[in-house]
C-alpha positions as CSV (number, residue, x, y, z in Angstrom):
1,M,151.6,92.2,68.6
2,T,154.1,94.8,69.6
3,K,154.8,97.5,72.2
4,A,152.2,100.2,72.1
5,A,154.9,102.8,71.2
6,L,155.8,100.8,68.1
7,T,152.4,100.0,66.7
8,Y,152.4,102.7,64.1
9,D,156.0,102.1,63.3
10,V,155.1,98.5,62.4
11,Y,152.2,99.8,60.4
12,N,154.4,102.3,58.5
13,Q,157.1,99.7,57.8
14,A,154.5,97.2,56.5
15,K,153.0,99.9,54.2
16,A,156.4,101.0,52.9
17,F,157.9,97.6,52.3
18,T,155.0,95.3,51.5
19,D,151.8,95.1,49.4
20,L,149.9,94.0,52.5
21,R,146.6,95.7,53.5
22,V,147.3,96.7,57.0
23,K,145.0,97.7,59.9
24,V,145.9,98.9,63.4
25,V,143.8,98.0,66.4
26,S,143.4,101.2,68.4
27,G,140.9,103.6,69.8
28,T,138.1,103.5,72.3
29,P,136.4,100.2,73.2
30,T,133.5,101.1,70.8
31,Q,135.8,101.9,68.0
32,R,137.7,98.6,68.5
33,T,134.4,96.7,68.5
34,E,133.5,98.2,65.2
35,L,137.0,97.3,63.8
36,Y,136.7,93.7,65.0
37,A,133.3,93.4,63.3
38,E,134.9,94.8,60.1
39,L,137.8,92.4,60.3
40,E,135.4,89.5,60.9
41,N,132.9,90.3,58.2
42,T,135.0,91.6,55.4
43,D,138.3,90.8,53.6
44,C,139.7,94.2,54.4
45,C,143.2,93.4,55.4
46,D,146.2,91.0,55.4
47,L,147.9,92.2,58.5
48,V,146.5,93.4,61.9
49,V,148.8,95.3,64.2
50,V,147.9,95.4,67.9
51,S,149.8,96.3,71.1
52,Y,150.3,93.7,73.8
53,E,148.1,95.8,76.1
54,L,145.1,95.9,73.8
55,F,145.6,92.2,72.9
56,R,145.4,91.3,76.5
57,Q,142.5,93.6,77.1
58,D,140.5,92.4,74.1
59,I,141.6,88.7,74.2
60,Q,138.0,87.5,73.9
61,Q,137.5,89.5,70.7
62,F,140.6,87.9,69.2
63,I,139.5,84.4,70.2
64,A,136.1,85.0,68.6
65,F,137.7,86.5,65.5
66,N,140.1,83.6,65.2
67,K,137.2,81.1,65.4
68,S,135.4,82.7,62.4
69,K,138.6,83.6,60.4
70,P,141.6,81.6,61.6
71,F,144.9,83.4,61.6
72,D,147.5,82.2,59.2
73,V,150.3,83.6,61.4
74,M,150.4,85.3,64.7
75,Y,153.7,87.1,65.5
76,G,154.7,88.6,68.8
77,D,157.5,91.1,68.5
78,E,159.8,90.8,71.5
79,I,157.0,89.0,73.4
80,H,159.4,87.7,76.0
C-alpha cells in the first residue's frame, strides 16, 4: 500500500529493479472487480500495488482474496 500519488512510481521501480510481475489496483469499481477476479483465479503477478484509499474502500475484496490466496507479505509504505 502506498499514497495514491506514488502508486505508479512503486510500479515503475519494481519493474525497473526486480523480475517481479507487478499489477496496480486502479480504475472504476467494475474494473477493479475484474482485476480482483484475475488475481484470485490466475497466477498473474507477484506484487500488487494499491493506494491506501482503494485498500480501505475495497477491504472486503482484499479479505476475500487473502482467504483464497494468502499473501506472503503485506507492506504499507509510510502507513503511520
